[in-house]
C-alpha positions as CSV (number, residue, x, y, z in Angstrom):
1,X,-12.6,-6.4,105.5
2,X,-10.8,-4.4,108.2
3,X,-7.2,-3.5,108.2
4,X,-6.7,-1.1,111.1
5,X,-3.5,0.9,111.6
6,X,-2.5,3.9,113.7
7,X,-1.6,7.1,111.8
8,X,-0.4,10.5,112.9
9,X,-2.0,13.3,111.0
10,X,-1.2,17.0,111.1
11,X,-3.9,19.6,110.2
12,X,-3.3,22.9,108.4
13,X,-2.5,24.6,111.7
14,X,0.2,22.2,112.5
15,X,-1.7,20.3,115.3
16,X,-0.7,16.6,115.3
17,X,-2.9,13.8,116.6
18,X,-3.0,10.0,116.4
19,X,-5.9,8.3,114.6
20,X,-6.9,4.7,113.8
21,X,-7.5,4.2,110.1
22,X,-9.1,1.3,108.2
23,X,-6.9,0.9,105.1
24,X,-9.5,-1.3,103.5
25,X,-12.0,1.6,103.3
26,X,-11.3,5.2,102.5
27,X,-13.5,8.0,103.9
28,X,-14.7,8.7,100.3
29,X,-15.7,5.0,99.9
30,X,-17.6,5.2,103.2
31,X,-19.5,8.4,102.0
32,X,-20.3,6.8,98.6
33,X,-21.6,3.6,100.1
34,X,-24.1,5.6,102.1
35,X,-25.2,7.8,99.2
36,X,-23.6,11.0,100.4
37,X,-21.4,11.4,97.3
38,X,-21.9,10.3,93.7
39,X,-19.6,7.9,91.9
40,X,-18.1,10.8,89.9
41,X,-17.3,12.6,93.2
42,X,-15.9,9.3,94.6
43,X,-13.6,8.9,91.6
44,X,-12.5,12.6,91.9
45,X,-11.7,12.1,95.6
46,X,-9.8,8.9,95.1
47,X,-7.8,10.5,92.2
48,X,-7.0,13.5,94.5
49,X,-6.0,11.2,97.3
50,X,-3.9,9.1,95.0
51,X,-2.0,12.2,93.8
52,X,-1.6,13.4,97.4
53,X,0.0,10.0,98.3
54,X,2.1,9.7,95.1
55,X,3.4,13.2,95.6
56,X,4.4,12.2,99.2
57,X,2.8,15.3,100.6
58,X,1.9,13.7,103.9
59,X,4.3,13.5,106.9
60,X,7.1,10.9,106.9
61,X,7.9,8.9,110.0
62,X,10.9,7.1,108.6
63,X,13.4,7.1,105.8
64,X,12.5,6.1,102.2
65,X,12.8,2.4,101.4
66,X,12.0,2.6,97.7
67,X,13.4,0.1,95.4
68,X,16.4,1.1,93.2
69,X,15.6,2.8,89.9
70,X,14.6,0.7,86.9
71,X,17.3,-0.4,84.4
72,X,17.8,1.8,81.4
73,X,17.3,0.5,77.9
74,X,20.1,0.7,75.4
75,X,18.7,3.9,74.1
76,X,19.0,5.4,77.5
77,X,15.3,5.6,78.2
78,X,14.0,4.5,81.5
79,X,11.6,1.6,81.5
80,X,9.3,3.4,84.0
81,X,8.9,6.9,85.3
82,X,11.5,7.9,87.8
83,X,10.0,8.1,91.3
84,X,11.0,11.7,91.6
85,X,9.4,12.6,88.3
86,X,6.2,10.7,89.3
87,X,6.1,12.7,92.5
88,X,6.5,16.0,90.7
89,X,3.8,15.1,88.2
90,X,1.4,14.1,91.0
91,X,2.2,17.3,92.9
92,X,1.3,19.4,89.8
93,X,-2.0,17.5,89.4
94,X,-2.7,17.8,93.1
95,X,-2.0,21.6,93.2
96,X,-4.0,22.0,90.0
97,X,-7.0,20.1,91.4
98,X,-7.0,22.1,94.7
99,X,-6.7,25.3,92.7
100,X,-9.6,24.2,90.5
101,X,-11.7,23.6,93.6
102,X,-11.3,27.3,94.5
103,X,-10.6,29.3,97.6
104,X,-12.3,28.1,100.8
105,X,-12.8,24.5,99.5
106,X,-9.3,23.2,99.9
107,X,-9.6,22.8,103.7
108,X,-12.5,20.4,103.5
109,X,-10.9,18.5,100.6
110,X,-7.6,18.1,102.5
111,X,-9.2,17.1,105.8
112,X,-11.7,14.5,104.4
113,X,-10.1,13.2,101.2
114,X,-6.3,13.4,102.1
115,X,-6.1,13.3,105.9
116,X,-9.0,10.9,106.2
117,X,-11.0,12.9,108.8
118,X,-14.7,12.3,109.1
119,X,-17.2,15.1,108.1
120,X,-18.2,15.8,111.7
121,X,-14.7,16.4,113.0
122,X,-13.7,18.4,109.9
123,X,-16.8,20.6,110.3
124,X,-16.0,21.2,114.0
125,X,-12.3,21.9,113.3
126,X,-13.3,24.4,110.6
127,X,-15.9,26.0,112.8
128,X,-18.7,25.2,110.4
129,X,-22.3,24.3,111.4
130,X,-23.3,20.6,111.3
131,X,-24.0,19.1,107.9
132,X,-22.4,22.1,106.1
133,X,-19.3,20.0,105.3
134,X,-21.1,17.5,103.1
135,X,-22.5,20.3,100.9
136,X,-19.2,22.1,100.6
137,X,-17.3,18.8,100.0
138,X,-19.7,17.9,97.2
139,X,-19.1,21.3,95.5
140,X,-15.4,20.9,95.9
141,X,-15.5,17.3,94.5
142,X,-17.5,18.4,91.5
143,X,-14.8,21.0,90.6
144,X,-12.0,18.5,91.1
145,X,-13.9,16.0,88.9
146,X,-14.1,18.7,86.2
147,X,-10.3,19.3,86.6
148,X,-9.6,15.6,86.1
149,X,-12.0,15.4,83.2
150,X,-14.3,12.8,84.8
151,X,-17.7,12.2,83.3
């Protein structure tokens, strides 16, 4: 299934560019389907990407159109987590996972997992030799999987 959309991404240096993204397939799913990452690493990458998106760390192109907050029960307890609290919790998990990956590994995690760049363009942007990105990405994903407690 293909669900193509145009997205604008910004790298860590602030350079913006437009890319076409297939929403039906994440870069991590593509790597896993070709045997480049394990299922544990795929789960770690998808959890990291989910936290990145829930925390709303990506650039916004319009205002928020979220639904109104859930009704409060008679005891004053919300029926679901407040969107702001969910964002804060996701931000803490994201920051913790990136910190667990260690210095030097956050760049490849962000580029491939969160921004949806391919390994080749990510390696080129980081000034790495060809095929070095896959090895470093796998190291980073193993550490992120440990952080999330994935088996």
